[in-house]
N, CA, C and O atoms as a GROMACS GRO file, in nm:
protein
  608
    1UNK      N    1   3.903  -1.662  10.337
    1UNK     CA    2   3.928  -1.523  10.264
    1UNK      C    3   3.832  -1.438  10.270
    1UNK      O    4   3.733  -1.469  10.204
    2UNK      N    5   3.826  -1.319  10.339
    2UNK     CA    6   3.698  -1.220  10.347
    2UNK      C    7   3.638  -1.256  10.461
    2UNK      O    8   3.520  -1.223  10.461
    3UNK      N    9   3.676  -1.313  10.561
    3UNK     CA   10   3.561  -1.345  10.677
    3UNK      C   11   3.560  -1.263  10.761
    3UNK      O   12   3.667  -1.231  10.810
    4UNK      N   13   3.434  -1.200  10.807
    4UNK     CA   14   3.428  -1.104  10.917
    4UNK      C   15   3.391  -1.144  11.024
    4UNK      O   16   3.276  -1.186  11.022
    5UNK      N   17   3.459  -1.152  11.155
    5UNK     CA   18   3.417  -1.208  11.293
    5UNK      C   19   3.420  -1.104  11.360
    5UNK      O   20   3.533  -1.057  11.371
    6UNK      N   21   3.319  -1.034  11.423
    6UNK     CA   22   3.324  -0.910  11.541
    6UNK      C   23   3.373  -0.983  11.653
    6UNK      O   24   3.386  -1.105  11.658
    7UNK      N   25   3.403  -0.891  11.752
    7UNK     CA   26   3.443  -0.915  11.868
    7UNK      C   27   3.388  -0.993  11.971
    7UNK      O   28   3.463  -1.065  12.038
    8UNK      N   29   3.241  -0.989  11.999
    8UNK     CA   30   3.155  -1.074  12.090
    8UNK      C   31   3.094  -1.211  12.017
    8UNK      O   32   3.008  -1.282  12.069
    9UNK      N   33   3.148  -1.230  11.901
    9UNK     CA   34   3.118  -1.348  11.848
    9UNK      C   35   3.171  -1.474  11.892
    9UNK      O   36   3.293  -1.477  11.909
   10UNK      N   37   3.092  -1.598  11.920
   10UNK     CA   38   3.144  -1.716  11.966
   10UNK      C   39   3.137  -1.834  11.873
   10UNK      O   40   3.033  -1.844  11.807
   11UNK      N   41   3.220  -1.915  11.860
   11UNK     CA   42   3.229  -2.002  11.741
   11UNK      C   43   3.271  -2.131  11.804
   11UNK      O   44   3.390  -2.145  11.829
   12UNK      N   45   3.177  -2.237  11.836
   12UNK     CA   46   3.184  -2.375  11.859
   12UNK      C   47   3.287  -2.453  11.782
   12UNK      O   48   3.344  -2.406  11.684
   13UNK      N   49   3.308  -2.569  11.828
   13UNK     CA   50   3.383  -2.688  11.782
   13UNK      C   51   3.330  -2.721  11.630
   13UNK      O   52   3.210  -2.719  11.601
   14UNK      N   53   3.442  -2.754  11.529
   14UNK     CA   54   3.386  -2.816  11.402
   14UNK      C   55   3.312  -2.736  11.326
   14UNK      O   56   3.247  -2.797  11.241
   15UNK      N   57   3.295  -2.591  11.329
   15UNK     CA   58   3.228  -2.512  11.266
   15UNK      C   59   3.312  -2.483  11.131
   15UNK      O   60   3.435  -2.478  11.128
   16UNK      N   61   3.219  -2.462  11.007
   16UNK     CA   62   3.265  -2.420  10.878
   16UNK      C   63   3.222  -2.292  10.841
   16UNK      O   64   3.102  -2.266  10.834
   17UNK      N   65   3.312  -2.204  10.814
   17UNK     CA   66   3.273  -2.081  10.737
   17UNK      C   67   3.345  -2.054  10.600
   17UNK      O   68   3.466  -2.031  10.588
   18UNK      N   69   3.265  -2.059  10.509
   18UNK     CA   70   3.304  -2.034  10.371
   18UNK      C   71   3.357  -1.875  10.357
   18UNK      O   72   3.363  -1.795  10.450
   19UNK      N   73   3.392  -1.851  10.231
   19UNK     CA   74   3.431  -1.724  10.216
   19UNK      C   75   3.318  -1.630  10.217
   19UNK      O   76   3.203  -1.657  10.183
   20UNK      N   77   3.361  -1.513  10.260
   20UNK     CA   78   3.284  -1.400  10.264
   20UNK      C   79   3.160  -1.393  10.367
   20UNK      O   80   3.060  -1.323  10.350
   21UNK      N   81   3.182  -1.468  10.466
   21UNK     CA   82   3.085  -1.487  10.574
   21UNK      C   83   3.125  -1.361  10.668
   21UNK      O   84   3.239  -1.320  10.691
   22UNK      N   85   3.003  -1.310  10.717
   22UNK     CA   86   3.011  -1.221  10.823
   22UNK      C   87   2.936  -1.262  10.958
   22UNK      O   88   2.824  -1.313  10.954
   23UNK      N   89   2.991  -1.243  11.059
   23UNK     CA   90   2.921  -1.246  11.206
   23UNK      C   91   2.940  -1.132  11.272
   23UNK      O   92   3.031  -1.117  11.355
   24UNK      N   93   2.836  -1.020  11.232
   24UNK     CA   94   2.821  -0.890  11.288
   24UNK      C   95   2.711  -0.874  11.380
   24UNK      O   96   2.631  -0.958  11.422
   25UNK      N   97   2.722  -0.733  11.406
   25UNK     CA   98   2.606  -0.668  11.489
   25UNK      C   99   2.528  -0.611  11.431
   25UNK      O  100   2.538  -0.596  11.309
   26UNK      N  101   2.407  -0.552  11.518
   26UNK     CA  102   2.316  -0.485  11.476
   26UNK      C  103   2.298  -0.354  11.556
   26UNK      O  104   2.204  -0.278  11.529
   27UNK      N  105   2.381  -0.327  11.649
   27UNK     CA  106   2.400  -0.222  11.744
   27UNK      C  107   2.551  -0.182  11.776
   27UNK      O  108   2.641  -0.255  11.736
   28UNK      N  109   2.577  -0.076  11.841
   28UNK     CA  110   2.697  -0.040  11.897
   28UNK      C  111   2.721  -0.044  12.039
   28UNK      O  112   2.833  -0.023  12.086
   29UNK      N  113   2.585  -0.080  12.133
   29UNK     CA  114   2.573  -0.090  12.250
   29UNK      C  115   2.686  -0.192  12.329
   29UNK      O  116   2.729  -0.285  12.260
   30UNK      N  117   2.728  -0.183  12.450
   30UNK     CA  118   2.828  -0.244  12.527
   30UNK      C  119   2.756  -0.398  12.560
   30UNK      O  120   2.636  -0.410  12.584
   31UNK      N  121   2.832  -0.489  12.557
   31UNK     CA  122   2.763  -0.622  12.580
   31UNK      C  123   2.790  -0.726  12.462
   31UNK      O  124   2.878  -0.702  12.379
   32UNK      N  125   2.725  -0.824  12.456
   32UNK     CA  126   2.705  -0.928  12.356
   32UNK      C  127   2.629  -0.882  12.262
   32UNK      O  128   2.513  -0.854  12.293
   33UNK      N  129   2.668  -0.864  12.142
   33UNK     CA  130   2.620  -0.798  12.035
   33UNK      C  131   2.635  -0.873  11.893
   33UNK      O  132   2.594  -0.830  11.785
   34UNK      N  133   2.694  -0.981  11.913
   34UNK     CA  134   2.732  -1.081  11.761
   34UNK      C  135   2.671  -1.201  11.816
   34UNK      O  136   2.629  -1.217  11.931
   35UNK      N  137   2.670  -1.299  11.703
   35UNK     CA  138   2.610  -1.433  11.709
   35UNK      C  139   2.718  -1.518  11.772
   35UNK      O  140   2.839  -1.493  11.770
   36UNK      N  141   2.647  -1.640  11.837
   36UNK     CA  142   2.713  -1.761  11.886
   36UNK      C  143   2.681  -1.854  11.801
   36UNK      O  144   2.562  -1.871  11.774
   37UNK      N  145   2.781  -1.935  11.740
   37UNK     CA  146   2.764  -2.064  11.646
   37UNK      C  147   2.806  -2.171  11.728
   37UNK      O  148   2.923  -2.186  11.766
   38UNK      N  149   2.720  -2.240  11.753
   38UNK     CA  150   2.735  -2.386  11.832
   38UNK      C  151   2.803  -2.480  11.738
   38UNK      O  152   2.841  -2.449  11.625
   39UNK      N  153   2.817  -2.605  11.799
   39UNK     CA  154   2.928  -2.695  11.706
   39UNK      C  155   2.866  -2.741  11.604
   39UNK      O  156   2.743  -2.752  11.605
   40UNK      N  157   2.937  -2.775  11.504
   40UNK     CA  158   2.911  -2.841  11.390
   40UNK      C  159   2.811  -2.764  11.294
   40UNK      O  160   2.730  -2.828  11.227
   41UNK      N  161   2.818  -2.648  11.291
   41UNK     CA  162   2.760  -2.510  11.210
   41UNK      C  163   2.836  -2.507  11.074
   41UNK      O  164   2.957  -2.487  11.066
   42UNK      N  165   2.753  -2.528  10.967
   42UNK     CA  166   2.816  -2.470  10.825
   42UNK      C  167   2.736  -2.340  10.810
   42UNK      O  168   2.619  -2.316  10.842
   43UNK      N  169   2.828  -2.261  10.752
   43UNK     CA  170   2.786  -2.120  10.697
   43UNK      C  171   2.816  -2.120  10.567
   43UNK      O  172   2.932  -2.159  10.547
   44UNK      N  173   2.750  -2.089  10.462
   44UNK     CA  174   2.760  -2.102  10.326
   44UNK      C  175   2.842  -1.940  10.284
   44UNK      O  176   2.848  -1.838  10.352
   45UNK      N  177   2.890  -1.965  10.160
   45UNK     CA  178   2.963  -1.855  10.108
   45UNK      C  179   2.865  -1.711  10.126
   45UNK      O  180   2.743  -1.719  10.118
   46UNK      N  181   2.927  -1.593  10.150
   46UNK     CA  182   2.865  -1.477  10.148
   46UNK      C  183   2.753  -1.460  10.260
   46UNK      O  184   2.688  -1.355  10.263
   47UNK      N  185   2.732  -1.551  10.344
   47UNK     CA  186   2.625  -1.550  10.445
   47UNK      C  187   2.653  -1.431  10.544
   47UNK      O  188   2.766  -1.397  10.579
   48UNK      N  189   2.535  -1.372  10.585
   48UNK     CA  190   2.564  -1.270  10.686
   48UNK      C  191   2.483  -1.301  10.826
   48UNK      O  192   2.363  -1.324  10.809
   49UNK      N  193   2.518  -1.304  10.928
   49UNK     CA  194   2.452  -1.352  11.050
   49UNK      C  195   2.480  -1.242  11.143
   49UNK      O  196   2.596  -1.224  11.180
   50UNK      N  197   2.372  -1.158  11.189
   50UNK     CA  198   2.384  -1.037  11.222
   50UNK      C  199   2.293  -1.017  11.365
   50UNK      O  200   2.171  -0.997  11.359
   51UNK      N  201   2.349  -1.023  11.464
   51UNK     CA  202   2.277  -0.993  11.604
   51UNK      C  203   2.349  -1.093  11.692
   51UNK      O  204   2.443  -1.168  11.664
   52UNK      N  205   2.269  -1.072  11.827
   52UNK     CA  206   2.335  -1.125  11.949
   52UNK      C  207   2.265  -1.272  11.972
   52UNK      O  208   2.242  -1.308  12.087
   53UNK      N  209   2.238  -1.339  11.882
   53UNK     CA  210   2.170  -1.486  11.930
   53UNK      C  211   2.250  -1.602  11.868
   53UNK      O  212   2.355  -1.588  11.805
   54UNK      N  213   2.186  -1.718  11.892
   54UNK     CA  214   2.256  -1.850  11.865
   54UNK      C  215   2.204  -1.910  11.746
   54UNK      O  216   2.089  -1.899  11.704
   55UNK      N  217   2.307  -1.979  11.688
   55UNK     CA  218   2.274  -2.062  11.582
   55UNK      C  219   2.307  -2.191  11.612
   55UNK      O  220   2.422  -2.236  11.609
   56UNK      N  221   2.185  -2.267  11.647
   56UNK     CA  222   2.197  -2.411  11.704
   56UNK      C  223   2.280  -2.506  11.640
   56UNK      O  224   2.295  -2.509  11.518
   57UNK      N  225   2.340  -2.594  11.729
   57UNK     CA  226   2.419  -2.709  11.655
   57UNK      C  227   2.385  -2.784  11.546
   57UNK      O  228   2.266  -2.815  11.539
   58UNK      N  229   2.467  -2.824  11.450
   58UNK     CA  230   2.434  -2.921  11.352
   58UNK      C  231   2.332  -2.832  11.242
   58UNK      O  232   2.242  -2.885  11.178
   59UNK      N  233   2.363  -2.701  11.236
   59UNK     CA  234   2.269  -2.625  11.153
   59UNK      C  235   2.329  -2.577  11.028
   59UNK      O  236   2.452  -2.567  11.023
   60UNK      N  237   2.260  -2.547  10.932
   60UNK     CA  238   2.320  -2.506  10.790
   60UNK      C  239   2.285  -2.389  10.761
   60UNK      O  240   2.164  -2.366  10.764
   61UNK      N  241   2.362  -2.297  10.731
   61UNK     CA  242   2.295  -2.152  10.688
   61UNK      C  243   2.345  -2.145  10.540
   61UNK      O  244   2.465  -2.143  10.512
   62UNK      N  245   2.251  -2.142  10.456
   62UNK     CA  246   2.272  -2.115  10.307
   62UNK      C  247   2.367  -1.987  10.244
   62UNK      O  248   2.375  -1.876  10.294
   63UNK      N  249   2.430  -2.027  10.133
   63UNK     CA  250   2.492  -1.938  10.085
   63UNK      C  251   2.408  -1.795  10.034
   63UNK      O  252   2.306  -1.789   9.965
   64UNK      N  253   2.483  -1.691  10.088
   64UNK     CA  254   2.425  -1.568  10.056
   64UNK      C  255   2.287  -1.524  10.141
   64UNK      O  256   2.214  -1.431  10.107
   65UNK      N  257   2.265  -1.608  10.257
   65UNK     CA  258   2.148  -1.562  10.344
   65UNK      C  259   2.190  -1.472  10.440
   65UNK      O  260   2.307  -1.466  10.480
   66UNK      N  261   2.089  -1.394  10.484
   66UNK     CA  262   2.102  -1.287  10.593
   66UNK      C  263   2.031  -1.321  10.723
   66UNK      O  264   1.911  -1.296  10.728
   67UNK      N  265   2.080  -1.367  10.810
   67UNK     CA  266   1.995  -1.436  10.920
   67UNK      C  267   2.016  -1.317  11.038
   67UNK      O  268   2.117  -1.254  11.069
   68UNK      N  269   1.894  -1.312  11.083
   68UNK     CA  270   1.897  -1.199  11.206
   68UNK      C  271   1.798  -1.232  11.321
   68UNK      O  272   1.746  -1.147  11.394
   69UNK      N  273   1.775  -1.378  11.328
   69UNK     CA  274   1.704  -1.420  11.441
   69UNK      C  275   1.730  -1.551  11.464
   69UNK      O  276   1.750  -1.620  11.364
   70UNK      N  277   1.736  -1.605  11.576
   70UNK     CA  278   1.802  -1.746  11.625
   70UNK      C  279   1.752  -1.838  11.554
   70UNK      O  280   1.644  -1.828  11.496
   71UNK      N  281   1.840  -1.958  11.554
   71UNK     CA  282   1.820  -2.062  11.456
   71UNK      C  283   1.828  -2.204  11.560
   71UNK      O  284   1.929  -2.231  11.626
   72UNK      N  285   1.716  -2.277  11.559
   72UNK     CA  286   1.719  -2.379  11.620
   72UNK      C  287   1.819  -2.493  11.588
   72UNK      O  288   1.873  -2.489  11.477
   73UNK      N  289   1.854  -2.604  11.680
   73UNK     CA  290   1.945  -2.692  11.635
   73UNK      C  291   1.898  -2.772  11.532
   73UNK      O  292   1.776  -2.785  11.516
   74UNK      N  293   1.983  -2.832  11.456
   74UNK     CA  294   1.946  -2.925  11.330
   74UNK      C  295   1.857  -2.848  11.227
   74UNK      O  296   1.760  -2.903  11.173
   75UNK      N  297   1.893  -2.715  11.200
   75UNK     CA  298   1.799  -2.666  11.123
   75UNK      C  299   1.878  -2.615  10.984
   75UNK      O  300   2.000  -2.602  10.988
   76UNK      N  301   1.815  -2.591  10.881
   76UNK     CA  302   1.867  -2.546  10.744
   76UNK      C  303   1.798  -2.403  10.751
   76UNK      O  304   1.683  -2.387  10.791
   77UNK      N  305   1.881  -2.303  10.707
   77UNK     CA  306   1.822  -2.178  10.699
   77UNK      C  307   1.857  -2.123  10.548
   77UNK      O  308   1.969  -2.145  10.503
   78UNK      N  309   1.767  -2.057  10.475
   78UNK     CA  310   1.788  -1.996  10.373
   78UNK      C  311   1.721  -1.844  10.326
   78UNK      O  312   1.612  -1.808  10.369
   79UNK      N  313   1.785  -1.779  10.254
   79UNK     CA  314   1.702  -1.668  10.228
   79UNK      C  315   1.745  -1.519  10.282
   79UNK      O  316   1.823  -1.505  10.375
   80UNK      N  317   1.685  -1.410  10.212
   80UNK     CA  318   1.703  -1.287  10.280
   80UNK      C  319   1.568  -1.230  10.316
   80UNK      O  320   1.523  -1.169  10.219
   81UNK      N  321   1.497  -1.226  10.406
   81UNK     CA  322   1.586  -1.252  10.555
   81UNK      C  323   1.597  -1.408  10.558
   81UNK      O  324   1.538  -1.468  10.468
   82UNK      N  325   1.652  -1.468  10.634
   82UNK     CA  326   1.686  -1.622  10.661
   82UNK      C  327   1.567  -1.676  10.733
   82UNK      O  328   1.516  -1.627  10.834
   83UNK      N  329   1.531  -1.776  10.673
   83UNK     CA  330   1.424  -1.846  10.719
   83UNK      C  331   1.419  -1.996  10.734
   83UNK      O  332   1.424  -2.065  10.632
   84UNK      N  333   1.409  -2.048  10.843
   84UNK     CA  334   1.429  -2.203  10.873
   84UNK      C  335   1.348  -2.286  10.747
   84UNK      O  336   1.235  -2.244  10.724
   85UNK      N  337   1.388  -2.378  10.679
   85UNK     CA  338   1.305  -2.434  10.579
   85UNK      C  339   1.282  -2.584  10.615
   85UNK      O  340   1.188  -2.652  10.572
   86UNK      N  341   1.379  -2.629  10.699
   86UNK     CA  342   1.391  -2.781  10.740
   86UNK      C  343   1.460  -2.812  10.853
   86UNK      O  344   1.570  -2.759  10.870
   87UNK      N  345   1.413  -2.892  10.938
   87UNK     CA  346   1.468  -2.934  11.045
   87UNK      C  347   1.482  -3.096  11.054
   87UNK      O  348   1.397  -3.176  11.017
   88UNK      N  349   1.600  -3.123  11.108
   88UNK     CA  350   1.634  -3.272  11.116
   88UNK      C  351   1.660  -3.321  11.246
   88UNK      O  352   1.735  -3.265  11.326
   89UNK      N  353   1.605  -3.411  11.266
   89UNK     CA  354   1.620  -3.464  11.406
   89UNK      C  355   1.771  -3.535  11.437
   89UNK      O  356   1.857  -3.552  11.350
   90UNK      N  357   1.784  -3.570  11.571
   90UNK     CA  358   1.910  -3.600  11.599
   90UNK      C  359   1.965  -3.726  11.526
   90UNK      O  360   2.085  -3.749  11.517
   91UNK      N  361   1.853  -3.818  11.466
   91UNK     CA  362   1.883  -3.920  11.412
   91UNK      C  363   1.932  -3.943  11.283
   91UNK      O  364   1.986  -4.041  11.232
   92UNK      N  365   1.892  -3.791  11.225
   92UNK     CA  366   1.931  -3.769  11.094
   92UNK      C  367   1.828  -3.766  10.981
   92UNK      O  368   1.852  -3.737  10.863
   93UNK      N  369   1.692  -3.808  11.042
   93UNK     CA  370   1.582  -3.805  10.943
   93UNK      C  371   1.512  -3.686  10.951
   93UNK      O  372   1.502  -3.626  11.058
   94UNK      N  373   1.455  -3.639  10.831
   94UNK     CA  374   1.394  -3.511  10.837
   94UNK      C  375   1.257  -3.532  10.909
   94UNK      O  376   1.180  -3.615  10.862
   95UNK      N  377   1.223  -3.462  11.020
   95UNK     CA  378   1.102  -3.460  11.091
   95UNK      C  379   0.997  -3.360  11.064
   95UNK      O  380   0.877  -3.377  11.086
   96UNK      N  381   1.060  -3.242  11.008
   96UNK     CA  382   0.964  -3.128  11.002
   96UNK      C  383   0.991  -3.056  10.879
   96UNK      O  384   1.102  -3.004  10.873
   97UNK      N  385   0.914  -3.042  10.778
   97UNK     CA  386   0.919  -2.944  10.666
   97UNK      C  387   0.829  -2.821  10.727
   97UNK      O  388   0.708  -2.824  10.746
   98UNK      N  389   0.934  -2.692  10.757
   98UNK     CA  390   0.873  -2.595  10.823
   98UNK      C  391   0.790  -2.488  10.695
   98UNK      O  392   0.669  -2.476  10.677
   99UNK      N  393   0.888  -2.431  10.631
   99UNK     CA  394   0.819  -2.314  10.536
   99UNK      C  395   0.866  -2.365  10.392
   99UNK      O  396   0.980  -2.342  10.350
  100UNK      N  397   0.771  -2.435  10.321
  100UNK     CA  398   0.817  -2.449  10.191
  100UNK      C  399   0.858  -2.332  10.109
  100UNK      O  400   0.807  -2.223  10.133
  101UNK      N  401   0.947  -2.345  10.014
  101UNK     CA  402   1.010  -2.260   9.936
  101UNK      C  403   0.885  -2.231   9.846
  101UNK      O  404   0.820  -2.324   9.798
  102UNK      N  405   0.849  -2.083   9.821
  102UNK     CA  406   0.728  -2.036   9.759
  102UNK      C  407   0.735  -2.090   9.584
  102UNK      O  408   0.640  -2.130   9.517
  103UNK      N  409   0.870  -2.077   9.544
  103UNK     CA  410   0.864  -2.136   9.421
  103UNK      C  411   0.811  -2.268   9.404
  103UNK      O  412   0.713  -2.292   9.333
  104UNK      N  413   0.880  -2.359   9.475
  104UNK     CA  414   0.825  -2.496   9.516
  104UNK      C  415   0.687  -2.539   9.523
  104UNK      O  416   0.645  -2.632   9.454
  105UNK      N  417   0.610  -2.469   9.612
  105UNK     CA  418   0.478  -2.460   9.612
  105UNK      C  419   0.394  -2.440   9.514
  105UNK      O  420   0.294  -2.508   9.491
  106UNK      N  421   0.440  -2.326   9.442
  106UNK     CA  422   0.364  -2.300   9.311
  106UNK      C  423   0.366  -2.398   9.237
  106UNK      O  424   0.262  -2.445   9.192
  107UNK      N  425   0.501  -2.454   9.208
  107UNK     CA  426   0.510  -2.562   9.125
  107UNK      C  427   0.425  -2.684   9.166
  107UNK      O  428   0.373  -2.756   9.081
  108UNK      N  429   0.415  -2.700   9.282
  108UNK     CA  430   0.331  -2.814   9.358
  108UNK      C  431   0.191  -2.790   9.318
  108UNK      O  432   0.116  -2.886   9.300
  109UNK      N  433   0.146  -2.655   9.303
  109UNK     CA  434  -0.006  -2.629   9.291
  109UNK      C  435  -0.027  -2.677   9.137
  109UNK      O  436  -0.120  -2.747   9.097
  110UNK      N  437   0.071  -2.628   9.064
  110UNK     CA  438   0.048  -2.618   8.901
  110UNK      C  439   0.048  -2.796   8.880
  110UNK      O  440  -0.043  -2.856   8.823
  111UNK      N  441   0.136  -2.843   8.923
  111UNK     CA  442   0.136  -3.005   8.906
  111UNK      C  443   0.006  -3.082   8.952
  111UNK      O  444  -0.038  -3.177   8.886
  112UNK      N  445  -0.060  -3.032   9.078
  112UNK     CA  446  -0.182  -3.062   9.123
  112UNK      C  447  -0.290  -3.059   9.020
  112UNK      O  448  -0.362  -3.153   8.986
  113UNK      N  449  -0.289  -2.923   8.971
  113UNK     CA  450  -0.411  -2.854   8.865
  113UNK      C  451  -0.389  -2.933   8.727
  113UNK      O  452  -0.487  -2.957   8.655
  114UNK      N  453  -0.271  -2.971   8.693
  114UNK     CA  454  -0.251  -3.072   8.574
  114UNK      C  455  -0.286  -3.188   8.591
  114UNK      O  456  -0.341  -3.248   8.498
  115UNK      N  457  -0.263  -3.249   8.711
  115UNK     CA  458  -0.343  -3.389   8.740
  115UNK      C  459  -0.480  -3.395   8.740
  115UNK      O  460  -0.541  -3.492   8.694
  116UNK      N  461  -0.537  -3.289   8.792
  116UNK     CA  462  -0.697  -3.273   8.792
  116UNK      C  463  -0.734  -3.267   8.654
  116UNK      O  464  -0.823  -3.339   8.608
  117UNK      N  465  -0.671  -3.183   8.584
  117UNK     CA  466  -0.720  -3.155   8.428
  117UNK      C  467  -0.697  -3.299   8.366
  117UNK      O  468  -0.790  -3.337   8.294
  118UNK      N  469  -0.608  -3.370   8.380
  118UNK     CA  470  -0.580  -3.485   8.314
  118UNK      C  471  -0.690  -3.606   8.346
  118UNK      O  472  -0.725  -3.686   8.260
  119UNK      N  473  -0.737  -3.607   8.472
  119UNK     CA  474  -0.846  -3.677   8.542
  119UNK      C  475  -0.960  -3.650   8.456
  119UNK      O  476  -1.024  -3.738   8.398
  120UNK      N  477  -0.987  -3.512   8.447
  120UNK     CA  478  -1.120  -3.463   8.365
  120UNK      C  479  -1.084  -3.530   8.230
  120UNK      O  480  -1.163  -3.615   8.188
  121UNK      N  481  -0.982  -3.503   8.163
  121UNK     CA  482  -0.978  -3.522   8.022
  121UNK      C  483  -1.012  -3.700   8.012
  121UNK      O  484  -1.090  -3.745   7.928
  122UNK      N  485  -0.954  -3.772   8.096
  122UNK     CA  486  -0.985  -3.922   8.086
  122UNK      C  487  -1.136  -3.943   8.083
  122UNK      O  488  -1.188  -4.027   8.010
  123UNK      N  489  -1.211  -3.855   8.176
  123UNK     CA  490  -1.356  -3.897   8.201
  123UNK      C  491  -1.421  -3.844   8.064
  123UNK      O  492  -1.529  -3.890   8.027
  124UNK      N  493  -1.349  -3.742   7.986
  124UNK     CA  494  -1.430  -3.699   7.872
  124UNK      C  495  -1.392  -3.793   7.766
  124UNK      O  496  -1.467  -3.797   7.668
  125UNK      N  497  -1.299  -3.862   7.767
  125UNK     CA  498  -1.254  -3.981   7.666
  125UNK      C  499  -1.356  -4.083   7.666
  125UNK      O  500  -1.395  -4.129   7.558
  126UNK      N  501  -1.394  -4.116   7.758
  126UNK     CA  502  -1.496  -4.237   7.802
  126UNK      C  503  -1.653  -4.183   7.757
  126UNK      O  504  -1.737  -4.261   7.713
  127UNK      N  505  -1.672  -4.070   7.772
  127UNK     CA  506  -1.802  -4.018   7.754
  127UNK      C  507  -1.829  -3.953   7.610
  127UNK      O  508  -1.943  -3.918   7.581
  128UNK      N  509  -1.730  -3.940   7.526
  128UNK     CA  510  -1.739  -3.897   7.409
  128UNK      C  511  -1.786  -4.020   7.315
  128UNK      O  512  -1.718  -4.118   7.283
  129UNK      N  513  -1.922  -3.989   7.278
  129UNK     CA  514  -2.016  -4.086   7.191
  129UNK      C  515  -1.955  -4.229   7.224
  129UNK      O  516  -1.931  -4.308   7.133
  130UNK      N  517  -1.927  -4.261   7.369
  130UNK     CA  518  -1.922  -4.405   7.416
  130UNK      C  519  -1.815  -4.466   7.369
  130UNK      O  520  -1.816  -4.589   7.373
  131UNK      N  521  -1.669  -4.383   7.299
  131UNK     CA  522  -1.591  -4.439   7.249
  131UNK      C  523  -1.465  -4.356   7.313
  131UNK      O  524  -1.480  -4.256   7.382
  132UNK      N  525  -1.340  -4.413   7.281
  132UNK     CA  526  -1.226  -4.314   7.333
  132UNK      C  527  -1.194  -4.222   7.233
  132UNK      O  528  -1.220  -4.246   7.115
  133UNK      N  529  -1.130  -4.100   7.279
  133UNK     CA  530  -1.118  -3.976   7.215
  133UNK      C  531  -0.985  -3.995   7.157
  133UNK      O  532  -0.902  -4.073   7.204
  134UNK      N  533  -0.963  -3.910   7.034
  134UNK     CA  534  -0.844  -3.936   6.944
  134UNK      C  535  -0.721  -3.885   7.040
  134UNK      O  536  -0.730  -3.799   7.128
  135UNK      N  537  -0.614  -3.953   7.006
  135UNK     CA  538  -0.493  -3.920   7.074
  135UNK      C  539  -0.390  -3.895   6.992
  135UNK      O  540  -0.401  -3.941   6.878
  136UNK      N  541  -0.278  -3.825   7.021
  136UNK     CA  542  -0.147  -3.800   6.938
  136UNK      C  543  -0.058  -3.911   6.970
  136UNK      O  544  -0.092  -4.006   7.041
  137UNK      N  545   0.051  -3.898   6.919
  137UNK     CA  546   0.171  -4.002   6.908
  137UNK      C  547   0.198  -4.035   7.052
  137UNK      O  548   0.212  -4.153   7.084
  138UNK      N  549   0.205  -3.953   7.128
  138UNK     CA  550   0.251  -3.970   7.286
  138UNK      C  551   0.129  -4.013   7.356
  138UNK      O  552   0.139  -4.013   7.479
  139UNK      N  553   0.024  -4.048   7.310
  139UNK     CA  554  -0.115  -4.094   7.389
  139UNK      C  555  -0.169  -3.993   7.467
  139UNK      O  556  -0.233  -4.024   7.568
  140UNK      N  557  -0.150  -3.865   7.432
  140UNK     CA  558  -0.235  -3.754   7.506
  140UNK      C  559  -0.366  -3.744   7.419
  140UNK      O  560  -0.375  -3.776   7.301
  141UNK      N  561  -0.446  -3.704   7.482
  141UNK     CA  562  -0.601  -3.681   7.430
  141UNK      C  563  -0.584  -3.560   7.333
  141UNK      O  564  -0.520  -3.464   7.376
  142UNK      N  565  -0.630  -3.556   7.218
  142UNK     CA  566  -0.615  -3.444   7.132
  142UNK      C  567  -0.742  -3.359   7.147
  142UNK      O  568  -0.850  -3.391   7.097
  143UNK      N  569  -0.720  -3.246   7.221
  143UNK     CA  570  -0.826  -3.160   7.257
  143UNK      C  571  -0.876  -3.096   7.148
  143UNK      O  572  -0.996  -3.082   7.130
  144UNK      N  573  -0.782  -3.052   7.065
  144UNK     CA  574  -0.831  -2.973   6.950
  144UNK      C  575  -0.934  -3.060   6.857
  144UNK      O  576  -1.037  -3.006   6.816
  145UNK      N  577  -0.910  -3.175   6.829
  145UNK     CA  578  -1.012  -3.260   6.772
  145UNK      C  579  -1.123  -3.265   6.871
  145UNK      O  580  -1.224  -3.206   6.835
  146UNK      N  581  -1.128  -3.321   6.987
  146UNK     CA  582  -1.240  -3.294   7.074
  146UNK      C  583  -1.331  -3.197   7.049
  146UNK      O  584  -1.452  -3.215   7.031
  147UNK      N  585  -1.268  -3.085   7.049
  147UNK     CA  586  -1.349  -2.942   7.044
  147UNK      C  587  -1.386  -2.912   6.881
  147UNK      O  588  -1.495  -2.865   6.848
  148UNK      N  589  -1.314  -2.935   6.817
  148UNK     CA  590  -1.370  -2.893   6.667
  148UNK      C  591  -1.420  -2.981   6.592
  148UNK      O  592  -1.495  -2.940   6.504
  149UNK      N  593  -1.394  -3.135   6.605
  149UNK     CA  594  -1.449  -3.225   6.507
  149UNK      C  595  -1.541  -3.327   6.562
  149UNK      O  596  -1.664  -3.323   6.553
  150UNK      N  597  -1.464  -3.427   6.626
  150UNK     CA  598  -1.513  -3.558   6.661
  150UNK      C  599  -1.589  -3.568   6.778
  150UNK      O  600  -1.675  -3.656   6.783
  151UNK      N  601  -1.573  -3.497   6.865
  151UNK     CA  602  -1.611  -3.491   7.018
  151UNK      C  603  -1.739  -3.395   7.057
  151UNK      O  604  -1.854  -3.407   7.014
  152UNK      N  605  -1.696  -3.314   7.133
  152UNK     CA  606  -1.795  -3.222   7.190
  152UNK      C  607  -1.858  -3.126   7.122
  152UNK      O  608  -1.939  -3.053   7.179
   0.00000   0.00000   0.00000
């Protein structure tokens, strides 16, 4: 329902287009101006693929993405503008993580920072008056007690 496929678009075998997909162009010039979807491509709801390029076989276009440049085979594309975030080899195994999601990268950096702070707190536990630092019910070091009272 609501799928738009312009005149010079080409669609391979076993392609899935969910609702609201547009296969469109970016100009009115004569000749090929719309996308070519190779076999086994899945295009999520509301995605827009605009321009005269190929979407490689066995690729996935995420819902709501806007794709304006060629997509290699076995790729996953998300975002506006669409970017390849993962490529999968022909055997099915992930072989390349291309561009990490910025939010996932930020969370990973925060996780690394928390891990380093925990290691630092553990070293403080050992060094505080030669004994272990006070801990709460969950086993975490009580930083307030270390700073205010019994420790540092």
